[in-house]
N, C-alpha and C positions, 0 to 999 in steps of 0.2 A: 504492498500500501504508498503509495507516496500523498504529500500533500503540506500545504505550509502553512507554517502557526506561530504565535510570536510564545517562548520560552519564558517560564518564571524565572525569578530571583534576576541577577546581574546578565543574562544575556538577554534580558527581554526590550534591549534596544531596536533590534533588529529582525525581522520576520526567521524562521530556520526552514528550511527543506527536511522535511522526513522522509526518510525511507525502511519500511517495515517489514522484514521478513522472520522465515521461521528459526533463526538464527540469531541475529542480530539488529542492531538500529542501527541507521547512520543520522547522524546533526551534521547539516550543512548550511554553514551561516559565513554572512561578511560582517566581519568587525572590523572599522578605520580604516578601511579598505583592503583588509587582510580575508580570503577567503581560509574557513578553516573546518573541517570535516571531523569529527568524534566519533566512535566505531563502539558501539555501546553491547555485549553479548546480551541477547534475550534472558539468559538464567544467572543476569546479575540484578533484575527487576524481580519485584516483592511477587509480583501478579496482577490482575486485572481489579482495578476498584470502582466501584460507582457508588458517587458522591450525590446528595437530593439536597436543593434548594427549594425553600420555599417562600413563596410572594405574599405579599397581602390582601391580593383580590382569589386566592385559593389556588393557584397555578404550581405548577411544582417541575423544576428544570431540574433536569439526572443528566451527568454527565459523566459516563464512561472513560478511563485514564489508565494505561499503563503505567503502574506505579513504581517509586524508586523510595531507596532509602535516600538517595539524595532530593530532593523535592524539585531542583534544576534541572532535573532528567527525566520528572515525569511528563510521559506527555497524553494530551486530549488524542482520545479515540473520537466518542462520538459523545453530542450534545443536543438535548432533544426535549420538548413537554411530552413528547407521547411515550409515557413509560413502557408499556406493554413491547413495542418495539425497542426500544435500547436495551430490555433485558432480552431477548431474543439476542440482539447486537454481542453485549455481555457476556452470555455461554458462549455464545461463537467465536469469539475473541480469545477467554480461556481456553478453550479448545483445541483451537488454531497454535494458539501460542503454547500451549502445554504449561498452564501457568493455572496457582489458583485464585478465584473469585474470592474478593475482597469487599466488607462492608464495613462502617466506618461505625465504634459502638460510642456509649452517651459521652464519655471523656473524650474520642476523636480520632481513637488506635484504630487501626484496621485490623480484622480479627476476618479469618477466615469463614467462607460459609460452607458448613457440610451438609452431604445430602442429610433429606430428609428421614426419619423410619420409616421402617417396611411399614403399611397398611395392618400386616397380620405377623403377628410373632414366628419366628422360624423356630420351628421344631426340630425336635431330633432324628433322623431317617430313621427308619423302622428298618428290626436287624433282617439280615439276610438269611434268606430260609436256609433250610439244613440240608444237604444233599449225601449225609452219611452212607447211605446203600447203594450210591451212583457215585461212590471217589475212585471206586476199583475200574470203572469202565471208561469208555477213551471218553474225548473231553464233548462238550459238546459243539462244536465246530468241526470236530473230527467226526462228528456220527457221521456226516453225509460222502464223506471221501470213501474209496474202496482203500483197503489194505495192499498195500505196494506187494509185488512177487518178482523175488529175482528171475532172472532168464540163465537157461540152461549153462553152465560154463564151458567153454572149448577145453579139453583137455590136450596138450599139448607134449608131444614126447620126444627126446631128442638129448643130444649129445652136448654139452658145455665146449666150447673153442676157448683157450686163454693163451695168449702171446706172454712168453716168459722170454727172458734173456740168455 
């Protein structure tokens, strides 16, 4: 994915060109006439975070970002007022980059979202059937096969010739 955005912090003076692939993020920016390119591996990012911002009129803006420990390297991926569409994008980014999904807690720290508990509790599997009487027989997959038969061997008679000095 490629796009232009303004970075936060000291790098916010000029827009940066962002290129994201499965293995790395390239941040290209021109500062004071000097072109810089920063390569950041994907595994250095913490996860895909969803931030919610409520407005006075009741609208809610959701921002999905590629979150890094260094806030200047955190990158916005999608911003929208449609929470359903962004929820799908949030999950898709997590799967595509193989990063955990994050949500802010009440203090503001990012926590991972765990999969929901299954609706039905998982029970212990039923014990296997005892087949004591069948243990001496051939296995089930081999019952359909016919037993092998050795062909008659030809007996070759003769003398052995050995060369000696």
